[in-house]
N, C-alpha and C positions, 0 to 999 in steps of 0.2 A: 606551537600550534600544529595540529595534524589535519591534513585534508585527505579525505577518503572518498573516491568516486565509485559508485556502484550502479551498474546498468542491469536492469532486470528485463525479462521478456514482457511484452505488453499484456495488459489486462484483456482477457478474451482470447488469448492465444492458446486455446485449448486443443492442442494437437497431440497425437500419440497417447491417447488415454488420459490426458490431464483434465481435471475438472475445474469448475468455478471455485471450489473450495481451495484447490491448489493455488489459484490466482490470488485469493484472499490471503493465504498464508505468506506468499512471496511479498505481496503488497504491504502487509502488516509488518513483516520483518524489516523491509526497507524503511518504513516510517519510524520504527523503534530505533533503528541504527543511525538516524539522521537528525541533524538540527534544522536542516532545510530540505524541502522535498519539492522537486519539480515534476509536475504532472503534464507530460507532453502527449498530445493527441493529434491525429490527422483529422481534418474536418472540423465540424462544429461540436462543441461540448453540449451534450443533450441531458435531459433529466435522468435517464438511467445511469449515465456516467457519474453525475453528481450524487445520486443516491448511493452508488457503490463507494464512492470516495468518502461520503459522510459516514457510512457504516464502518469502514475500515479505520477511519480517523477516530471515531468513538471507541472502537475496540482497542486501538493503540493507547489512547488516553486512559482507558480503564486499566490496562495492564500496567502503565506507568504509575497510576494512582495506587494500585494494589501493592506494587513494589515499594513505594515510598512509605506506606503505612506499616510495613513489616518491621 
């Protein structure tokens, strides 16, 4: 059994010219590489956070489905 921990920068940490698209790529990569995913936030989880999480989760599932069908 292998255990791999990966810590990424937070969603919305768009500094030094990084965009929201960059956040989505990092988030999707983390989801694809993991069996378990911990979404840690400060404060209350609000609707925009849930919407972003839903979008990226659907994207990761779509990528996995496409790879299995090939």
